[in-house]
C-alpha positions, 0 to 999 in steps of 0.5 A: 821241703816236702809236701806236709810241710808246704800245707802246713806254712799255707793253713798258718798264713791262711790263718793269720790272714783270717785274724787280720782281715775279721774286722773287714768282714764282721758288719757290726754297728758302729754304736758306741757299747749303751749308746743310742744313734742319736746319742752318739751324733749328739757327742759327736756334734757337741765335739765338733762344737768345741772343737770350733770354739778352740779353733775360733780362740786361737784364731782371736789371738793369732789376730791381735798378735799379728795387729801389735806385731803391725803385719794387720792394717788399723782398718782391717783390724776391726772387722776381722776381729768383729766376724771372727767374735760373732762367729764365736757367740754363736758358737757358745750359744749352740754350746750352751743347749747342749749344757745339761741346766742342773734342776733347781731342786739340786740347786736348793738343797744344795745351798740349805746343806751349806746353809745348815754347816755353817750355822752347825760350825757358828754355832760350835765356834761359840764354845769355849771348847773350841775355843780352846782346840782351835789354841791347842791345834795353832801351838802345834802348827806354830811350834815346828814353823818358828824352830825352823824360822829359827834355823834361817834366821841364824843361817842367814846371820851367818852367812852374811858375816862371811860374805866380803862381796864378788870377785871384781874379774869373774863376779864370782862371790867372795868371803872375807879370808880370800885372797883369792878367787875360788872360781878364776883365781886372780888375786884380791885387794 
């Protein structure tokens, strides 16, 4: 190797090392895009509370299961369960503080919109044209179902006529025309 090749390899190694080590040398704050540090802290606390809730639920299920198996004595079970339930209630209260309450104006507006839609449907439902439309739609929907039901009943009837029981040796299904079991070959009387 000549000296030029060695310098070229060293230059490439330095560039690769700088590319790989770049995250270690940058001094960016670890704040998510668009979030303030307080919001990041709240998100972290919310995530921790959700994880704690899941852990407590799993612990309660395991405690109940172990008690059912008899691994936990009857005198210890109520106290252990009460401690887990109390801690779970505390976590749920803390989670409630993070839940955003919908404003009463939004709720009332949604309720009014639903009531108005129901009233419009009720007014439309009484008209003769709406009744005719519903009957036509029901007939169109029922027609394919009736044809399918007829095909299924024919197939069941044909299969029922062919069935003759089961093989006494292996339990395989037999037809009336079978003299030998198609599964094991045993003679059928």
